[in-house]
N, C-alpha and C positions, 0 to 999 in steps of 0.2 A: 549554580552547581547542583546537580541532582543528588538524591539520597545515596544512590549507588556510587556516584562519583565521589561524594564526600566520605563514604566508607572506604573506598579504594585509596583515597588520599592518606589513610592511616598506614598503608603499606604493611609491613610484616607482622608486627605485634598485635595483640588483642587489647583494645582500650576499654577500660571499665571505670565507671564513676560510682561513688558511694555518697548518698545524700540522705537528708533527714533533718528533723528539728534539732536544735541545740539540746544536748543532754541525752540524745537517743543512743549513744554508744558507738558512734562512727569510728573513733580512734581505736577503740578496743577491737572492734570488728575488723578494721583494716589490718591491724597488727596481727591478729589471729589468722585472718585469711591469707596474708602474705607469707606467714610462717608455714602454713599448711601447703599452699601452692608452691612454695619454694622447694619442697621436697621433690617436685617433678619439673618445675619450670623456672626460668630466670625471670625475676620480678623487679619492677621499679615502682616505688610509691612516691607520690607527689601531692601537692595540695594547693588550694586557693584560699585567700590571696597567696601569691607565690612567695617563696622564701627568698626574696630579693629586696634590694633597696626600694624598687618600685612597689612591690607587694606590701612592704612595711608602710609606705606612703599611703596606700589604699586603706590599710587598717587604721592609721592615725587620723584619716580624714572622714571616717564613717559618720562622725557626729558633726563635723564642720561643714560638710557638704550634704546635699540631699537631692532627691528627685532625679531629674535628667542629668545634671552635672556628675552626680556620683555614679549613675548607671553607666555613663560614658567612661568614667575612670575605671570601673570594674571591668568593662569590656576591653579596655586597653590592656589591663593586666592579664586578662584571659588570652588576648592575642600574643602577648609576650610569653605566656605559659605554653601555648601550643607550639610556637616557633622555637622556643629555647629549651623546653623541657620535654613535653609530650612527644612531639614528632621525632626529635633526635633519638629518644629512648625507644620508640616503637621500631626503629631500624636496628636496634641493638639487642633488645630483650623480647621475651615471648609475651609477657603481660605487663601492662602499665595500669596502675590503679591510682585514681585521683580522688582525694577527699574534697568534694565540692566541684561544681562545674556549672554548665548552663542552667541546670535545674534550680540552683540556688538563686540565680537572678530572677527566675520566674516566680519566686516566692518573695525575696527581699525587695527587689526593685519594684515589683508590682505593688507590694504593700506600701512602698515609699512613693506611691502615686504616679508611677510610670505605667503607661498602658501596656496591656499584653502585646499589642501589635508592635509598639516601638521597642519593647524589651526583646521580643523575638527578632525584630529586624536587626538590632545590634548584635545578636548572637547567631543569626542564621548562617553566617559565613564560616562558622567553626565546625570542625569535624564532629560527626555524631558518634558517640560511643557505641560499641557493639553490645554493651549491656549497661543499663542504668539501674543500680540497686537503690531502692528507697526504703529506708528503715523508719518505722513508726513505733510509737509507744503512747501510753495514756498520758493525759495532762499531769496526773499526780506523780507518775514515775519520772517524767521529764523534770518537773519542778523539784522533786527530791534530789535528783542528781545535780541540778544546777545550784541548789542550796549548799552543796558540799564544795563548790568552787570558791576560791579566794577572789577571783576576778571574773566579771562577766562583761560581754561585749555590749556595744551600743544597741544592736538589734535585739540582743537577749533582754535588755532592759526595756526597750521600746515595745516589743511584741509580747503578747500573752502566748502561753503554750497552745491555747486553742487556735490563735491566729496562725501559728506555725503549722500545726497539724492540718488545718483546713487549707493552708497555702500549698502544702506538699501534695495533698489529695487532688487539688485542682491542677497543680503543675503536672502531675503524672498523667492525668487525662489529656492535658494539652499536648505534652510531648509525644504521647502515643499517637495522636493524630498527625504529628509531624514525622513519624517514622521511627521513633525510638523504641527499642526493645527493653521493657521494664520488668523488674522483679521486685514486687512490694512485699516487705517482710515485717512482722511485728516483733519487736526486740525488747521484751519486758523482763525475761528471766534468763538464768544461765542455760536452762534447757532450750529456750527460744534461740539463744545464741548458737548453740550446737546445731540445732535444726537449720538455722539460717546459713551457717557456714557450709553444711552439707548440701543444702539446696543450691547455693551459689556455685560451689565446686562442680556439682552435677551439670548446671547450666553452662559453665565454662567448657567442660568436656564436650557437651553437645555442640557448642560453637566451633570448637576445634575440629570435631568430626565433620561438621557441615562444610567447613573450609576445605578439608581434604577431598570431599566429594565433588567440589565445584571445579 
């Protein structure tokens, strides 16, 4: 399936993903973005692993499985996500926002010793978002935010903040070559957050205007 065909597969709504290292502020960003966009558009937010029994199984097995077996499990949950959450909602609402998507696999599964080629092969069948937002912050900022959490995930324990930052920088370069439209933003302060929200909303307006012209 070509890039154009995969974007067409998304049908009516605009599909946006929000990515970045743990502690970068994705949840706060998505909440604020959906609240602001909700003043003009119908919005649906979702996440990976999915909020389902299968998604819970994926989370519970992050430490029990590794490498290729876990990469296949994550890809299966993403297939479930696309078919049962993302695609149905794109036919109903104007904008769907996902907290994590293919980009995360190109960081986490590659770090977990799965090759770039195999990780991409597992994910190349899924729809390409019309905008991939990648949030970044300094190692110090990320660690301070994680230190405030009561629980941290397996990958948060296994990877250093430098590992995550480097992973997302490399992943962004990789997905750009695969046809993704990326918006890389640094999310250190409240002022950064305001700027990032404004920049994202502007980009979404541009996407909608381009659609109208096609």
